[in-house]
C-alpha distance (Angstrom), angle and dihedral (degrees) to the residues before:
residue distance angle dihedral
M1 . . .
D2 3.79 . .
K3 3.77 91.5 .
W4 3.83 89.8 62.5
A5 3.80 93.8 53.6
G6 3.81 109.7 127.9
K7 3.82 94.0 2.9
Y8 3.81 95.1 106.9
E9 3.80 92.6 49.7
E10 3.80 90.3 49.7
L11 3.83 92.0 49.4
Y12 3.82 92.0 48.8
A13 3.80 91.4 49.3
N14 3.80 90.7 52.8
M15 3.81 91.7 50.8
V16 3.82 92.0 50.0
E17 3.79 90.4 49.3
K18 3.81 91.5 51.4
Y19 3.82 102.8 36.8
G20 3.81 104.3 16.2
P21 3.85 129.7 -118.1
L22 3.79 119.3 -33.1
G23 3.82 111.8 -80.3
S24 3.81 95.9 22.2
P25 3.85 116.2 130.1
I26 3.81 119.1 -100.2
V27 3.79 111.3 -111.9
P28 3.83 111.4 -144.5
K29 3.78 117.4 -123.9
P30 3.79 116.8 -110.1
A31 3.82 114.5 -98.0
P32 3.81 114.9 -104.6
K33 3.76 116.0 -101.5
A34 3.81 114.0 -93.8
R35 3.76 114.9 -105.7
P36 3.83 111.7 -115.3
A37 3.81 112.9 -110.0
A38 3.80 116.6 -111.8
T39 3.79 113.5 -107.9
A40 3.82 90.7 -145.2
D41 3.78 139.0 5.0
P42 3.81 112.5 -89.8
A43 3.78 114.1 -107.3
G44 3.81 114.1 -84.7
Y45 3.81 95.5 19.5
G46 3.81 95.4 104.0
K47 3.79 109.3 -171.6
Q48 3.78 96.2 -20.2
P49 3.84 111.8 139.0
A50 3.79 123.5 -124.4
A51 3.81 120.6 -64.9
G52 3.77 112.7 -61.2
G53 3.82 93.6 26.3
K54 3.81 128.1 117.0
Q55 3.78 116.5 -75.7
S56 3.79 115.1 -112.5
G57 3.82 115.8 -94.5
V58 3.80 131.8 -132.8
A59 3.81 92.8 -103.2
E60 3.82 91.8 61.7
F61 3.81 90.7 59.8
R62 3.81 96.7 43.6
D63 3.82 95.4 129.0
E64 3.81 92.5 48.1
F65 3.81 91.7 49.0
V66 3.81 92.6 49.0
K67 3.81 88.8 55.0
L68 3.82 92.1 47.1
V69 3.82 91.2 50.7
A70 3.81 90.8 49.3
V71 3.81 90.8 52.7
A72 3.83 92.9 46.5
T73 3.81 94.2 49.5
A74 3.81 95.9 43.3
A75 3.82 90.3 75.6
I76 3.83 93.3 55.4
P77 3.83 111.1 98.3
T78 3.77 115.5 -121.7
R79 3.80 112.4 -103.8
S80 3.74 124.3 -145.0
S81 3.79 113.6 -102.3
E82 3.79 88.4 -133.1
A83 3.78 113.6 92.7
A84 3.78 122.7 -120.2
P85 3.82 120.3 -102.7
S86 3.77 109.2 -62.6
L87 3.78 112.6 -79.1
V88 3.80 89.7 -172.4
D89 3.80 89.6 73.3
A90 3.80 96.5 35.4
K91 3.80 101.3 50.5
S92 3.80 95.8 78.2
N93 3.82 89.2 63.3
Y94 3.82 97.4 51.6
S95 3.77 97.8 88.0
A96 3.80 116.5 89.4
N97 3.79 90.9 -156.5
G98 3.77 117.3 40.2
L99 3.78 138.7 -6.1
E100 3.80 118.5 -75.1
T101 3.78 95.5 -128.3
S102 3.81 93.2 179.5
T103 3.79 118.3 32.6
F104 3.80 133.4 -178.0
T105 3.79 126.3 -150.3
L106 3.81 114.3 -164.4
C107 3.80 120.5 -152.0
T108 3.76 138.6 166.9
R109 3.78 128.4 -155.9
I110 3.79 121.5 -160.3
R111 3.78 109.3 -154.8
P112 3.82 120.5 -139.6
T113 3.78 123.8 -108.3
L114 3.80 107.6 -86.6
P115 3.83 122.1 -125.4
H116 3.79 94.4 -110.1
E117 3.83 90.1 52.5
E118 3.79 96.4 54.3
G119 3.78 117.1 99.2
R120 3.81 94.6 10.5
G121 3.79 94.3 118.1
G122 3.80 122.4 -156.0
E123 3.81 114.0 75.4
Y124 3.81 93.6 -14.6
F125 3.80 96.2 110.9
T126 3.82 132.1 107.5
C127 3.80 118.8 -94.5
I128 3.85 102.7 153.0
V129 3.80 117.0 72.6
P130 3.83 138.5 158.9
G131 3.80 111.4 -86.1
E132 3.79 133.6 -155.7
S133 3.79 128.4 -55.5
S134 3.79 119.3 -118.8
M135 3.80 143.8 163.3
S136 3.80 118.2 -102.2
A137 3.80 125.4 -136.9
G138 3.80 89.4 -97.1
G139 3.80 92.9 55.3
E140 3.80 94.2 -102.4
R141 3.78 122.3 136.3
T142 3.80 114.3 -118.5
E143 3.78 134.2 -172.9
A144 3.79 122.3 -151.1
A145 3.78 132.2 -134.7
L146 3.82 108.8 -150.3
V147 3.80 118.8 -150.4
L148 3.81 115.9 -162.5
T149 3.80 102.5 -168.4
P150 3.83 110.8 -160.8
K151 3.79 114.7 -136.0
V152 3.79 137.7 169.1
S153 3.79 115.0 -136.9
M154 3.79 124.7 -135.3
T155 3.80 88.2 -99.0
G156 3.79 90.6 56.1
A157 3.81 96.4 -106.4
P158 3.84 119.5 139.5
K159 3.80 116.2 -124.5
L160 3.81 140.1 166.5
E161 3.79 124.1 -126.6
K162 3.81 109.3 -151.8
T163 3.82 122.4 -147.3
S164 3.80 125.0 171.7
F165 3.82 126.2 -158.5
A166 3.82 122.5 -165.9
F167 3.82 120.4 -136.2
D168 3.77 136.2 165.4
Y169 3.81 88.7 -117.6
T170 3.80 131.7 13.1
F171 3.80 114.1 -167.5
G172 3.80 114.2 -162.6
P173 3.81 130.6 -149.8
D174 3.82 91.1 -87.2
S175 3.81 94.5 55.7
T176 3.78 117.1 109.9
N177 3.78 130.8 -142.9
D178 3.81 88.3 -109.6
E179 3.82 91.4 58.1
V180 3.78 91.7 47.7
Y181 3.80 91.3 48.7
A182 3.81 93.4 48.9
A183 3.81 90.9 55.1
I184 3.80 102.4 41.8
G185 3.81 110.9 2.4
A186 3.80 102.3 53.4
P187 3.85 94.0 54.4
L188 3.80 89.7 52.5
A189 3.80 91.1 51.0
R190 3.81 90.0 51.8
R191 3.80 89.7 50.7
A192 3.79 91.9 53.0
L193 3.80 90.6 50.2
A194 3.82 88.6 51.2
G195 3.82 93.7 51.8
S196 3.81 99.1 -102.2
V197 3.81 130.4 122.3
G198 3.79 123.4 -103.1
V199 3.80 128.6 -176.6
V200 3.79 129.5 -175.2
F201 3.77 126.3 176.0
A202 3.79 137.8 165.3
Y203 3.78 125.5 -139.4
G204 3.77 128.8 -171.1
Q205 3.76 150.9 96.1
T206 3.77 118.6 -40.5
G207 3.80 108.2 -90.7
S208 3.81 94.5 25.7
G209 3.81 95.9 116.0
K210 3.82 102.3 -96.3
T211 3.79 96.9 134.6
H212 3.81 92.3 44.3
T213 3.81 90.5 53.6
M214 3.80 95.1 44.5
N215 3.81 92.7 48.1
G216 3.80 89.0 52.5
L217 3.80 91.5 50.6
L218 3.80 92.2 47.3
D219 3.81 91.3 50.5
G220 3.81 90.8 51.1
I221 3.80 93.5 47.5
I222 3.80 91.8 49.9
G223 3.79 89.7 50.3
D224 3.82 92.8 52.0
L225 3.81 93.9 46.9
Y226 3.82 90.6 59.2
A227 3.81 98.0 31.1
D228 3.81 103.1 98.3
A229 3.78 136.0 50.1
T230 3.81 92.6 -104.4
A231 3.82 90.3 69.1
E232 3.80 88.9 92.2
Q233 3.81 88.8 61.6
R234 3.81 92.8 57.7
Q235 3.77 133.6 76.4
I236 3.81 114.5 -142.8
K237 3.78 119.8 -164.8
F238 3.79 124.7 -170.7
S239 3.80 132.0 -159.5
Y240 3.79 130.6 170.5
L241 3.77 127.3 -165.6
E242 3.77 136.7 167.3
V243 3.79 123.7 -141.0
Q244 3.80 118.0 -148.2
G245 3.78 109.6 177.8
E246 3.80 105.8 -61.4
S247 3.81 95.5 -16.7
I248 3.81 123.7 89.1
N249 3.80 123.9 -162.9
D250 3.80 130.7 -166.2
C251 3.81 108.6 -131.5
L252 3.81 92.2 -163.6
A253 3.80 99.2 43.5
D254 3.81 98.9 119.3
L255 3.81 92.5 47.9
Q256 3.81 88.9 65.0
A257 3.77 88.4 65.2
G258 3.81 93.6 41.0
G259 3.77 94.8 -99.1
S260 3.77 126.4 160.7
K261 3.76 120.0 -74.2
G262 3.79 93.1 -139.0
S263 3.78 120.5 106.8
A264 3.76 143.8 159.9
A265 3.78 93.2 -85.8
G266 3.75 115.7 -133.6
K267 3.81 97.3 3.1
G268 3.79 101.1 77.9
A269 3.76 127.5 -83.5
T270 3.76 119.9 -78.0
G271 3.79 90.3 -148.1
V272 3.78 97.0 46.5
G273 3.80 115.0 136.5
A274 3.79 127.3 -140.5
V275 3.81 113.6 -113.0
K276 3.80 125.3 -152.0
I277 3.78 121.6 -151.4
G278 3.80 129.6 -168.4
E279 3.79 145.9 134.3
A280 3.80 125.8 -88.6
L281 3.80 122.6 -137.9
D282 3.80 90.5 -97.2
G283 3.81 91.2 55.0
R284 3.80 98.3 -103.8
V285 3.80 117.8 138.5
M286 3.79 109.8 -120.2
T287 3.80 128.4 -165.0
R288 3.78 124.3 -158.3
N289 3.82 124.2 -156.3
L290 3.82 92.9 11.9
S291 3.80 108.9 134.7
E292 3.81 122.0 -139.6
H293 3.79 120.6 -153.5
V294 3.80 122.4 -160.7
A295 3.81 109.4 -138.6
G296 3.77 110.3 -154.5
S297 3.79 94.7 -175.9
R298 3.77 141.8 17.9
A299 3.81 91.2 -105.0
E300 3.81 91.6 55.4
L301 3.80 92.0 50.4
V302 3.81 92.9 47.3
A303 3.81 89.5 51.6
L304 3.82 91.6 51.0
V305 3.80 91.2 49.5
G306 3.80 91.0 50.8
V307 3.81 93.2 51.9
A308 3.80 93.3 46.9
Q309 3.79 94.9 48.3
S310 3.79 92.3 48.7
R311 3.79 89.0 58.8
R312 3.78 98.0 54.5
R313 3.76 114.2 115.6
T314 3.80 112.7 -106.3
E315 3.79 133.7 173.6
A316 3.78 135.6 -175.0
T317 3.80 113.6 -102.1
E318 3.78 133.5 178.1
K319 3.83 90.1 -92.8
N320 3.80 103.4 32.4
D321 3.80 133.3 29.5
T322 3.82 91.6 -153.0
S323 3.80 103.3 34.9
S324 3.81 113.8 167.7
R325 3.80 109.2 -117.9
S326 3.80 95.5 -171.3
H327 3.79 137.3 47.1
G328 3.80 108.8 -101.7
V329 3.82 113.7 -149.3
A330 3.80 120.0 -169.3
I331 3.82 112.5 -167.9
L332 3.80 120.2 -162.2
E333 3.79 117.1 -172.3
V334 3.80 116.6 -166.3
G335 3.80 119.3 -168.5
P336 3.80 139.6 149.2
L337 3.77 123.7 -88.8
G338 3.78 119.0 -114.0
S339 3.79 99.1 46.4
G340 3.77 112.1 171.1
S341 3.80 92.8 23.5
G342 3.79 93.9 118.1
S343 3.77 93.4 -104.0
G344 3.77 92.9 108.6
L345 3.81 93.0 -112.5
G346 3.76 90.2 115.2
D347 3.80 89.2 66.5
L348 3.81 92.1 64.3
S349 3.79 120.2 101.6
P350 3.81 108.0 -126.9
G351 3.78 119.0 -120.6
R352 3.78 114.5 -106.0
L353 3.77 133.8 -155.2
Y354 3.80 123.8 -169.4
I355 3.82 113.6 -164.0
I356 3.80 104.8 -172.6
D357 3.79 124.5 -170.8
L358 3.79 103.5 -167.1
A359 3.78 121.7 -149.1
G360 3.79 114.8 -98.5
S361 3.79 113.8 -91.7
E362 3.79 119.3 -126.7
R363 3.77 133.9 -164.5
A364 3.79 125.0 -143.0
A365 3.81 91.4 -95.9
D366 3.82 91.1 55.2
S367 3.81 93.7 52.3
K368 3.80 100.0 43.9
E369 3.83 91.8 110.9
H370 3.82 94.5 47.0
S371 3.78 123.9 116.4
K372 3.79 120.5 -118.4
A373 3.81 91.0 -96.9
R374 3.80 91.6 50.6
M375 3.81 90.3 48.4
E376 3.82 90.3 54.6
E377 3.80 88.8 47.8
T378 3.81 91.4 52.2
K379 3.80 90.1 47.8
A380 3.82 91.4 53.0
I381 3.81 91.2 48.9
N382 3.80 93.0 50.8
L383 3.83 92.1 46.9
S384 3.80 92.4 53.1
L385 3.81 90.5 47.7
M386 3.80 89.8 52.1
S387 3.82 90.9 50.4
L388 3.79 89.7 51.4
K389 3.80 91.3 51.3
E390 3.81 92.9 49.9
C391 3.81 91.6 49.7
I392 3.80 92.6 51.7
R393 3.80 92.9 48.5
A394 3.81 93.2 46.7
R395 3.82 94.2 45.7
T396 3.79 91.4 49.7
M397 3.80 91.0 50.9
A398 3.81 89.9 47.5
S399 3.81 88.9 57.8
R400 3.78 90.6 68.4
P401 3.80 114.3 99.8
G402 3.78 108.6 -84.6
G403 3.80 93.2 8.8
G404 3.79 97.4 103.6
L405 3.82 94.8 90.9
S406 3.79 100.9 31.2
V407 3.82 96.8 55.4
H408 3.81 123.5 68.9
V409 3.80 116.5 -151.5
P410 3.85 107.9 -155.2
Y411 3.82 97.1 -152.9
R412 3.82 92.1 143.5
R413 3.81 90.9 64.0
S414 3.81 94.0 89.4
K415 3.80 137.3 19.8
L416 3.79 91.7 -119.7
T417 3.81 94.8 56.5
L418 3.81 92.5 41.3
L419 3.79 88.3 56.7
M420 3.83 87.7 57.4
K421 3.82 95.3 49.3
D422 3.82 91.7 133.0
V423 3.80 88.2 63.9
F424 3.79 98.1 47.2
D425 3.82 104.8 32.4
I426 3.81 110.1 97.4
G427 3.80 88.7 -153.3
C428 3.80 96.2 56.1
A429 3.82 110.2 126.7
R430 3.82 95.6 -145.7
L431 3.77 137.3 82.2
C432 3.80 110.4 -107.4
A433 3.79 130.2 -172.8
T434 3.80 123.6 -171.3
V435 3.80 127.6 -168.4
V436 3.81 119.3 -161.9
I437 3.81 118.1 -163.1
A438 3.81 118.8 -164.8
A439 3.81 105.8 -157.6
V440 3.81 115.7 -158.2
S441 3.78 139.9 175.7
P442 3.83 115.9 -123.6
L443 3.81 95.1 -144.8
A444 3.79 125.9 112.1
Q445 3.79 87.7 -134.0
D446 3.82 89.2 66.3
V447 3.81 99.0 33.8
A448 3.82 94.5 112.6
H449 3.80 92.7 53.8
S450 3.80 93.4 40.7
T451 3.81 90.6 51.6
N452 3.79 89.2 50.6
T453 3.82 89.9 52.5
L454 3.81 91.9 51.0
Q455 3.80 91.2 45.8
Y456 3.82 87.9 52.5
A457 3.80 94.5 51.0
A458 3.82 106.1 33.3
P459 3.85 97.1 66.6
L460 3.81 89.4 55.5
R461 3.78 88.0 72.7
V462 3.80 100.6 88.2
A463 3.81 119.2 171.3
V464 3.79 100.0 -123.6
G465 3.80 94.0 178.9
V466 3.80 94.1 62.0
S467 3.80 119.9 82.1
Q468 3.78 127.2 -176.4
V469 3.80 91.8 -146.6
P470 3.82 131.4 44.9
I471 3.80 108.6 -93.3
E472 3.79 118.2 -140.8
L473 3.79 110.0 -128.6
D474 3.78 114.2 -116.8
P475 3.82 111.7 -131.2
R476 3.82 89.8 -161.9
D477 3.82 92.5 60.0
P478 3.84 107.3 102.7
V479 3.80 90.7 -154.5
L480 3.82 88.8 70.2
W481 3.81 96.2 46.5
T482 3.78 123.7 115.3
Q483 3.80 123.2 -124.7
E484 3.80 91.2 -95.3
Q485 3.81 93.7 49.0
M486 3.81 93.0 49.4
C487 3.80 94.3 47.9
S488 3.80 91.4 46.5
W489 3.81 91.8 52.2
L490 3.82 92.8 46.8
S491 3.81 91.6 51.0
E492 3.81 93.5 47.4
T493 3.81 92.7 47.1
A494 3.81 92.7 47.5
A495 3.82 90.1 52.1
I496 3.81 91.9 57.0
A497 3.79 111.7 93.5
S498 3.79 115.2 -119.4
D499 3.80 116.5 -111.2
E500 3.82 92.7 -146.9
P501 3.84 115.7 117.4
G502 3.79 112.6 -97.2
S503 3.80 94.3 12.3
E504 3.78 118.6 149.3
E505 3.78 128.7 -122.6
P506 3.82 117.8 -83.7
V507 3.81 113.1 -76.9
P508 3.82 126.5 -142.4
F509 3.79 108.7 -84.3
D510 3.83 128.9 179.5
A511 3.82 107.1 -161.2
Q512 3.81 91.8 175.8
A513 3.81 91.5 62.9
L514 3.81 93.1 51.5
F515 3.80 104.4 34.4
G516 3.82 104.7 14.1
L517 3.81 94.4 115.5
M518 3.82 95.9 46.6
S519 3.79 129.4 89.2
G520 3.78 123.1 -137.4
M521 3.82 91.4 -97.7
Q522 3.80 91.9 51.8
V523 3.81 93.3 50.4
C524 3.81 91.8 47.6
L525 3.81 90.5 50.8
L526 3.81 92.0 54.3
A527 3.78 113.2 114.5
E528 3.78 114.7 -115.9
S529 3.81 91.2 -114.9
E530 3.82 91.9 52.9
F531 3.82 91.2 46.9
H532 3.82 90.7 52.0
K533 3.80 91.6 46.1
R534 3.80 92.5 54.0
V535 3.80 94.5 47.7
Q536 3.81 93.6 45.4
S537 3.80 91.2 50.2
Q538 3.82 85.8 68.3
V539 3.82 100.3 29.2
P540 3.83 107.7 33.4
G541 3.76 129.3 -164.0
A542 3.78 130.5 20.1
A543 3.81 92.0 -32.1
G544 3.79 90.7 60.1
G545 3.79 91.8 45.8
G546 3.79 91.6 52.2
L547 3.81 92.5 46.6
A548 3.81 92.5 49.2
K549 3.79 91.5 49.0
R550 3.82 92.0 50.1
L551 3.82 94.7 46.8
Y552 3.80 93.7 46.2
A553 3.82 92.9 49.0
A554 3.81 91.8 48.5
L555 3.80 91.3 48.5
W556 3.79 92.8 52.2
M557 3.78 91.3 47.0
L558 3.80 87.5 60.1
I559 3.82 91.1 47.9
V560 3.81 92.8 51.6
D561 3.82 91.9 44.9
A562 3.80 89.3 54.1
K563 3.82 91.0 51.2
T564 3.80 92.8 51.2
R565 3.81 99.6 39.1
K566 3.80 112.7 125.2
R567 3.78 121.9 -110.1
S568 3.78 134.6 -175.1
P569 3.84 119.2 -115.6
N570 3.81 89.9 -97.3
G571 3.83 91.6 59.7
R572 3.81 96.9 -103.6
L573 3.80 118.7 138.7
I574 3.80 115.1 -110.6
T575 3.80 111.4 -131.4
E576 3.80 123.3 -139.5
A577 3.82 90.2 -109.9
E578 3.81 91.1 53.1
E579 3.78 91.2 46.8
T580 3.83 91.0 51.0
A581 3.81 91.3 47.7
A582 3.81 91.4 49.1
K583 3.80 90.7 50.0
E584 3.81 91.7 50.3
A585 3.82 91.3 48.0
S586 3.80 89.4 50.8
E587 3.82 90.9 51.7
V588 3.83 90.9 50.1
E589 3.81 91.2 49.1
R590 3.79 91.6 49.6
A591 3.82 91.5 49.3
E592 3.82 90.6 50.6
K593 3.80 90.9 51.2
Q594 3.80 91.0 50.2
E595 3.82 90.8 52.1
L596 3.80 89.7 47.7
W597 3.80 91.8 53.2
K598 3.82 91.4 47.3
D599 3.83 90.3 53.5
R600 3.80 89.9 47.4
E601 3.81 92.1 51.0
K602 3.83 90.5 50.8
Q603 3.81 90.2 50.6
L604 3.81 92.1 50.0
A605 3.83 90.7 48.4
T606 3.83 90.0 52.1
E607 3.82 91.8 49.5
R608 3.81 91.5 50.1
S609 3.84 91.5 50.9
F610 3.83 91.0 56.0
N611 3.79 91.9 48.9
């Protein structure tokens, strides 16, 4: 305790010197002198209050920002209102090595300023506009969406922060639903008629125009399906379901049993049935309790769509009085009449279209007034949207040569993505095309959320045709075959007897007469219905239907094998012998590690015994 000698006395003396003797009153400190008020605002400070005050907001500089936006957009060349040639059809041909069996077209649509928003002042001015067109590194045409984020600097000066996002299509405020449909909807309708799979969905902030756009696309698709004289030869089935988190409801369930078409519009249907979804042993996605309605005419289909949409669950939010609180999925199945008649038409896979109106996304600031239940609902919506984004990114990366095995597509993570397995599964034996529409508001008030929407969608556009390394061409890929190679393979495969029970002997088949003028890529791009039609024109009846089914399945097996064949990092194909050798070397290495760990465990046991 010697080291503390005198310390307490010294501490007490310091306290007395600072605060006075014990028991003496505390004398308040004199107030600081008031700072003299400035006679005028310093130059460059605009309307900023005196030091320590709140910085000026965007609304206070509305007029200045409107002028800045006008100057920034004046330099952008005017684009034609007519869309470019359809990328939805062209994307499958971009790859120099392999067929793009599942393609994604990325679009954005900037809605116009609504009547009730005009003349309101403040942050109700346009700051998101269509940008310039350009050519990407992969030779693809892109259109930009230009975001002019209004900001006030620390000195109080208004400024614009420019950010550009590249899309396949950018539809401005003046674009109509007809223009949007001509660019992205009509190609999907043609795909459904040809037996392929098409998906279109819109993502964005609540109140950004998603439902308006999707309704326009659905109207156009319905019109095209019944437009020509061949419509009487097709059977069109319609289903509509809504996905809320992990639960799926059939919005047309009571109509299956002849129930009433009335419902509590906008608040969810009282007669909605629960739908189960899962995978069969053969990998097909199966739905239970989902009703299918045959629409014999356009009027019948329009009526079904109206009933289903009226039953979607909606709630009032800060941005939208009728915000969709579930993902609405319209499923159109297009197939030929007369299935099961022995003509072989029953063997065809029907074309499918998924028109998906996603629930409006919300940020934390938008949901601050929500109840606990609504907060959980918003969380489930955002999680499913994130799963959808990850699946699109992964599937696009898997389309690159050699990426089929190295990339995992997590489509089983949510019910919505599982429903679209045909789109995301690398092994799906069908051509699939997906269109993603990022819907945004042009207003400065919503610029943060609109930017977030564009940041969500823009990275999904991955150039699958561009590779950083030279890719070795795969001679086993039928897409790369010449006319002679394709015809030779078709003839050899047709001559092989089927191993199915009850199958007949091989029938005479002249592949040269049917496909002699087509390259491997052209044959692989044929729709299943067209392939069947060609084969059955030479081999009629059930025999022709069975032969067409067998040839088409074998062809797609080769396509999928080519997509999933292993490659080395430098793009070279890995042979079966190399793969076997690598597997054996891996087994030897693992055995050596196991022996090493056993020796280490013995050594540790010996050391413990001595201790």
